[in-house]
C-alpha positions as CSV (number, residue, x, y, z in Angstrom):
1,M,67.3,-43.4,125.8
2,R,65.9,-46.4,127.7
3,I,65.2,-45.8,131.4
4,L,63.9,-48.3,134.0
5,F,62.3,-46.9,137.1
6,A,61.7,-48.9,140.3
7,G,59.9,-47.8,143.4
8,G,56.5,-48.2,145.1
9,G,54.5,-48.9,148.1
10,T,53.3,-45.4,148.7
11,A,52.5,-42.3,146.6
12,G,55.6,-40.7,148.0
13,H,57.8,-43.2,146.1
14,I,55.6,-43.5,143.0
15,N,54.8,-39.9,142.2
16,P,58.4,-38.7,142.0
17,A,59.2,-41.5,139.5
18,L,56.2,-40.5,137.4
19,A,57.1,-36.8,137.5
20,I,60.7,-37.6,136.4
21,A,59.4,-40.0,133.7
22,G,56.9,-37.4,132.4
23,Y,59.7,-34.8,132.2
24,V,62.0,-37.2,130.3
25,R,59.1,-37.9,127.8
26,E,58.7,-34.2,127.3
27,R,62.4,-33.7,126.5
28,Q,62.8,-36.9,124.6
29,P,59.5,-38.1,123.1
30,D,61.2,-41.2,121.7
31,A,62.6,-42.3,125.1
32,E,61.5,-45.8,126.1
33,I,60.4,-46.0,129.8
34,L,59.6,-49.0,131.9
35,Y,58.4,-48.9,135.5
36,V,59.0,-52.0,137.7
37,G,56.9,-52.2,140.9
38,K,55.2,-54.6,143.2
39,T,52.6,-56.9,141.8
40,G,49.4,-55.8,143.4
41,G,50.8,-52.5,144.7
42,M,49.2,-49.2,144.0
43,E,51.8,-48.5,141.4
44,E,50.3,-51.3,139.3
45,R,47.3,-49.0,138.8
46,L,48.9,-45.6,138.9
47,V,51.7,-46.2,136.4
48,P,49.5,-47.4,133.4
49,Q,47.1,-44.5,134.2
50,A,50.1,-42.1,133.7
51,G,50.8,-43.7,130.3
52,F,53.9,-45.8,131.1
53,E,54.5,-49.5,130.8
54,F,54.5,-51.5,134.0
55,R,56.1,-54.8,135.0
56,G,55.5,-56.3,138.4
57,I,57.6,-58.5,140.7
58,S,56.5,-60.2,143.9
59,V,58.2,-58.7,147.0
60,Q,57.3,-57.7,150.5
61,G,58.9,-55.8,153.4
62,F,60.4,-57.2,156.6
63,S,58.3,-57.4,159.7
64,R,59.8,-55.7,162.8
65,K,57.7,-57.8,165.1
66,L,59.6,-60.8,166.5
67,T,56.3,-62.8,167.0
68,P,55.7,-66.3,165.4
69,K,53.8,-64.6,162.6
70,G,56.4,-61.9,162.2
71,I,59.2,-64.6,161.9
72,K,57.1,-66.6,159.4
73,D,56.4,-63.4,157.4
74,N,60.2,-62.7,157.3
75,I,61.0,-66.2,156.0
76,I,58.5,-65.5,153.2
77,T,60.1,-62.1,152.6
78,V,63.6,-63.6,152.2
79,K,62.2,-66.2,149.7
80,K,60.5,-63.4,147.7
81,A,63.6,-61.3,147.8
82,I,65.5,-64.2,146.0
83,T,62.7,-64.8,143.5
84,G,62.1,-61.1,143.1
85,G,65.8,-60.5,142.3
86,R,65.7,-63.2,139.6
87,A,62.6,-61.7,138.1
88,A,64.2,-58.2,138.2
89,K,67.3,-59.5,136.5
90,K,65.2,-61.1,133.7
91,I,63.3,-57.9,133.2
92,I,66.5,-55.8,133.0
93,Q,68.1,-58.2,130.6
94,E,65.0,-58.1,128.3
95,F,64.5,-54.3,128.5
96,K,68.3,-53.5,128.2
97,P,68.0,-50.0,130.0
98,D,70.7,-47.3,129.7
99,I,70.1,-46.5,133.4
100,C,68.0,-47.7,136.3
101,V,66.5,-45.2,138.7
102,G,65.2,-46.2,142.2
103,T,62.8,-43.9,144.0
104,G,62.5,-45.9,147.3
105,G,60.3,-48.6,148.8
106,Y,61.4,-52.2,149.2
107,V,60.5,-53.1,145.7
108,S,63.4,-51.0,144.4
109,G,65.9,-53.1,146.3
110,P,66.1,-56.2,144.1
111,V,65.8,-54.1,140.9
112,I,68.7,-51.7,141.6
113,R,70.9,-54.5,143.0
114,A,70.3,-56.6,139.9
115,A,71.0,-53.6,137.6
116,A,74.3,-52.8,139.4
117,K,75.5,-56.4,139.2
118,L,74.7,-56.4,135.5
119,G,76.8,-53.3,135.0
120,I,73.9,-50.9,134.4
121,P,74.3,-47.4,135.7
122,T,72.1,-46.8,138.7
123,L,70.6,-43.8,140.5
124,I,68.5,-43.6,143.7
125,H,66.4,-40.7,144.9
126,E,65.7,-40.2,148.6
127,Q,62.6,-38.0,149.3
128,N,63.0,-37.7,153.1
129,A,65.3,-36.0,155.6
130,F,65.9,-39.4,157.2
131,P,66.5,-42.0,154.4
132,G,64.6,-45.3,154.2
133,V,66.3,-48.6,154.9
134,T,66.2,-49.7,151.3
135,N,67.9,-46.5,150.0
136,K,70.6,-46.7,152.7
137,M,71.3,-50.2,151.6
138,L,71.3,-49.4,147.9
139,S,73.6,-46.4,148.2
140,K,76.7,-48.6,147.9
141,Y,75.5,-49.7,144.5
142,A,74.4,-46.3,143.1
143,D,76.4,-44.1,140.8
144,R,74.7,-41.1,142.3
145,V,72.5,-40.7,145.4
146,M,70.0,-37.8,144.7
147,L,68.7,-36.1,147.9
148,A,65.7,-34.0,148.5
149,M,67.2,-32.5,151.6
150,P,70.9,-32.0,152.6
151,A,70.0,-33.2,156.1
152,A,69.7,-36.8,154.7
153,E,73.4,-37.0,153.8
154,K,74.6,-37.6,157.3
155,H,72.5,-40.8,157.6
156,F,74.3,-42.7,154.8
157,K,77.4,-44.8,155.4
158,G,80.3,-45.0,153.1
159,K,81.0,-42.3,150.6
160,P,78.3,-42.2,148.0
161,E,78.3,-39.3,145.5
162,F,75.5,-37.0,146.5
163,V,73.5,-34.6,144.4
164,I,70.9,-32.3,146.0
165,T,67.9,-32.3,143.6
166,G,64.9,-31.7,145.8
167,N,61.6,-33.5,145.3
168,P,59.7,-33.2,142.1
169,V,56.8,-30.7,142.5
170,R,53.9,-30.7,140.1
171,G,53.9,-27.8,137.6
172,E,50.4,-26.8,138.6
173,I,51.6,-26.2,142.1
174,L,54.4,-24.0,141.0
175,T,52.2,-21.8,138.6
176,A,49.1,-21.4,140.8
177,D,48.5,-17.8,141.7
178,R,47.3,-16.7,145.2
179,E,44.9,-14.0,144.2
180,A,43.4,-15.9,141.2
181,S,43.1,-19.0,143.4
182,R,41.3,-17.1,146.2
183,K,38.9,-15.6,143.7
184,K,38.2,-19.0,142.1
185,L,37.4,-20.4,145.6
186,G,35.2,-17.4,146.5
187,L,37.5,-16.4,149.4
188,D,37.9,-12.9,150.8
189,E,40.9,-11.4,152.6
190,R,40.4,-13.1,156.0
191,P,43.1,-15.6,156.8
192,V,42.7,-19.0,155.0
193,I,43.6,-22.1,156.9
194,L,44.2,-25.2,154.8
195,S,44.3,-28.5,156.7
196,F,44.4,-32.2,155.8
197,G,45.8,-35.5,157.1
198,G,46.3,-37.4,153.9
199,S,43.9,-39.2,151.5
200,L,42.8,-41.7,154.2
201,G,42.5,-39.0,156.9
202,A,44.0,-39.0,160.4
203,R,41.5,-39.3,163.3
204,I,43.6,-37.4,165.8
205,I,44.1,-34.4,163.4
206,N,40.4,-34.3,162.6
207,E,39.4,-34.4,166.3
208,S,42.0,-31.8,167.1
209,L,40.8,-29.4,164.4
210,A,37.1,-29.7,165.2
211,D,37.1,-27.0,167.9
212,I,38.8,-24.3,165.9
213,I,36.6,-25.1,162.9
214,A,33.5,-24.9,165.1
215,R,34.8,-21.6,166.5
216,S,35.3,-20.2,163.0
217,A,31.7,-21.1,162.1
218,K,30.6,-18.8,164.9
219,D,33.1,-15.9,164.9
220,G,34.0,-16.0,161.1
221,K,37.7,-15.2,162.0
222,Y,39.1,-17.7,159.6
223,Q,38.2,-19.2,156.3
224,H,38.9,-22.9,156.6
225,I,39.4,-25.6,153.9
226,H,39.7,-29.0,155.5
227,A,39.9,-32.5,154.1
228,Y,38.9,-35.2,156.6
229,G,39.9,-38.2,154.4
230,Q,38.3,-41.5,153.4
231,Y,38.2,-42.8,157.0
232,G,36.9,-39.5,158.4
233,K,33.4,-39.5,157.0
234,W,32.1,-39.1,160.6
235,F,33.7,-35.6,160.8
236,P,30.8,-33.5,159.5
237,D,28.6,-35.1,162.1
238,L,31.1,-34.2,164.8
239,L,31.0,-30.6,163.7
240,G,27.2,-30.8,163.8
241,E,27.4,-31.9,167.4
242,K,29.4,-28.8,168.1
243,G,26.7,-26.6,166.6
244,V,28.1,-26.1,163.1
245,D,25.6,-25.7,160.3
246,L,27.9,-26.5,157.3
247,A,25.2,-25.5,154.8
248,N,25.2,-22.0,156.0
249,A,28.8,-21.6,157.2
250,K,30.1,-19.9,154.1
251,N,33.6,-19.5,155.5
252,L,34.0,-23.3,155.8
253,D,34.9,-25.7,153.0
254,I,34.8,-29.2,154.6
255,R,35.2,-32.1,152.3
256,E,36.6,-35.7,152.1
257,Y,39.4,-35.0,149.7
258,I,41.1,-32.0,148.1
259,N,41.2,-32.7,144.4
260,N,42.3,-29.1,143.5
261,M,45.3,-28.9,145.8
262,P,47.3,-26.4,143.6
263,T,44.4,-23.9,143.9
264,C,43.8,-24.5,147.6
265,L,47.5,-24.4,148.5
266,A,48.1,-21.2,146.6
267,A,45.1,-19.6,148.4
268,A,46.2,-20.6,151.9
269,D,47.9,-18.4,154.6
270,V,48.6,-21.3,157.0
271,V,48.8,-25.1,156.2
272,V,48.1,-27.7,158.8
273,A,49.3,-31.2,157.7
274,R,51.4,-34.3,158.2
275,A,55.1,-34.1,157.2
276,G,55.3,-36.3,154.2
277,A,58.2,-35.4,151.9
278,I,56.1,-34.4,148.9
279,T,53.7,-32.4,151.0
280,L,56.6,-30.4,152.5
281,S,58.2,-29.9,149.1
282,E,54.9,-28.4,147.9
283,I,54.6,-26.2,151.0
284,Q,58.2,-25.0,150.4
285,A,57.6,-24.4,146.7
286,K,54.7,-22.0,147.6
287,G,56.5,-20.5,150.6
288,K,53.6,-21.4,153.0
289,P,53.9,-21.1,156.8
290,S,52.8,-24.4,158.4
291,V,51.9,-26.3,161.5
292,L,53.2,-29.8,161.0
293,I,52.0,-32.9,162.8
294,P,54.4,-35.8,161.8
295,S,52.9,-39.2,161.7
296,P,54.6,-41.5,164.2
297,N,53.5,-44.6,162.2
298,V,56.1,-44.4,159.5
299,A,59.4,-46.2,158.9
300,E,62.3,-44.7,160.9
301,N,60.0,-41.9,162.1
302,H,61.1,-40.1,159.0
303,Q,58.2,-37.5,159.1
304,F,59.6,-36.1,162.4
305,H,63.0,-35.5,160.7
306,N,61.2,-34.0,157.6
307,A,59.4,-31.6,159.9
308,M,62.5,-30.7,161.9
309,A,64.3,-29.6,158.7
310,L,61.7,-26.8,158.4
311,V,61.5,-26.1,162.2
312,E,65.3,-25.6,162.3
313,K,65.0,-23.1,159.5
314,N,62.2,-21.2,161.3
315,A,59.8,-22.1,158.5
316,A,57.2,-24.2,160.4
317,V,55.8,-25.1,163.8
318,M,55.8,-28.8,164.8
319,I,53.5,-30.5,167.3
320,E,54.3,-34.2,167.8
321,E,51.2,-36.4,167.8
322,K,51.8,-37.5,171.4
323,D,51.5,-33.9,172.5
324,L,48.6,-33.0,170.2
325,T,45.4,-31.6,171.7
326,P,42.7,-29.4,170.4
327,E,43.9,-26.6,172.7
328,K,47.5,-26.8,171.5
329,L,46.6,-26.9,167.9
330,T,44.2,-24.0,168.2
331,E,46.9,-22.0,170.0
332,A,49.5,-22.8,167.4
333,I,47.2,-21.8,164.5
334,D,46.1,-18.6,166.3
335,K,49.7,-17.5,167.1
336,L,50.8,-18.0,163.5
337,A,47.8,-16.7,161.6
338,S,47.4,-13.5,163.8
339,D,51.1,-12.4,163.4
340,P,51.8,-10.9,160.0
341,K,55.5,-10.5,160.7
342,R,55.9,-14.1,161.7
343,L,53.8,-15.2,158.7
344,A,56.1,-13.3,156.4
345,E,59.2,-14.7,158.1
346,Y,58.1,-18.3,157.9
347,S,56.9,-17.8,154.3
348,E,60.3,-16.4,153.3
349,N,62.2,-19.2,155.1
350,A,60.1,-21.9,153.6
351,G,60.5,-20.5,150.2
352,K,64.3,-20.4,150.6
353,M,64.3,-24.2,151.2
354,A,62.4,-24.9,148.0
355,V,64.0,-26.5,145.0
356,R,61.6,-25.6,142.1
357,D,63.6,-27.1,139.3
358,S,64.0,-30.6,140.9
359,V,62.9,-32.6,137.8
360,K,65.2,-30.7,135.6
361,R,68.1,-31.3,138.0
362,I,67.3,-35.1,138.1
363,Y,67.1,-35.2,134.3
364,T,70.5,-33.6,134.1
365,V,71.9,-36.3,136.4
366,I,70.3,-39.0,134.4
367,V,71.8,-37.7,131.1
368,E,75.2,-37.2,132.7
369,V,75.4,-40.7,134.2
370,I,74.2,-42.4,131.0
371,A,77.0,-40.5,129.1
372,L,79.6,-41.6,131.7
373,G,78.3,-45.2,131.4
374,N,78.6,-45.1,127.6
375,N,82.2,-43.8,127.8
376,K,83.2,-46.8,129.9
377,K,81.9,-49.3,127.3
């Protein structure tokens, strides 16, 4: 089996491809796997770290700003799309894949298009409830469109063949145990709030959480694990200004980054986070009630649609960033954390949305489509 993956730009496009590639390698150790991404993109570093071969092409996305600079950038984008398509075609012809799998991001565009034109079976995987521009465009070339959420289907034109696969979730997330995780973290039976705004951090989320964290330092009502992110290194000082002594507040775990997310997520009673697709898939996999604050600074405002998919199932509370204040966030957390019946209901509903065998489902589709392609030869 020879599989070519294409995708990149953000971890949300890269990690699903790596999870699928890892599962393929477990099932078929002799499988040959190649990842094509953007030269200079984060995938150029992450893919070799995961043990897979990487080839880069030079591409960039379109600017939505109709300024002189935006127009100039878009001319360059068109030129790179042409040269990127040629480079992708050459890579495909050299590697001779049995199938090409696109996981989103503009780098997957020229690769999947070139593969389809060469008669190579193609799949695309959409992580979000509102599909990205690239995947919507590629759907007409794909043999199957794999969706994380059924809500995405209505946003595609034409009649692609859809398969609901969910988003790949790390095995460590699935197997982490609540009681063992709380014991490992030194937590007691008070409610545990887990909050984060992404690896870089989100200023408005940090600022909005400061009051409830400071209150917890005084009244001890909650145990709070919070990651302030790379750009939030000022956050401990803000807590200090609010009278928090982090060295002696044993119910607070305030850090830059959560590098043991499976343990922290398993231990949590309420999660406060953005609404990225992979984050929500992990929340669903563990059946965690959540307060979601979608980032408005993403393509097609897709995090809003991701969050709404949970809100409509009575599995989460959403506060849009434009409405976010310390008071509103504190109220939302208090209402959820202090209501056992509501916690249980949200937990059950979130769990019902989970697809815990996503990678297996995707692998099954890959094998099926390769077989169909071989029968046509």
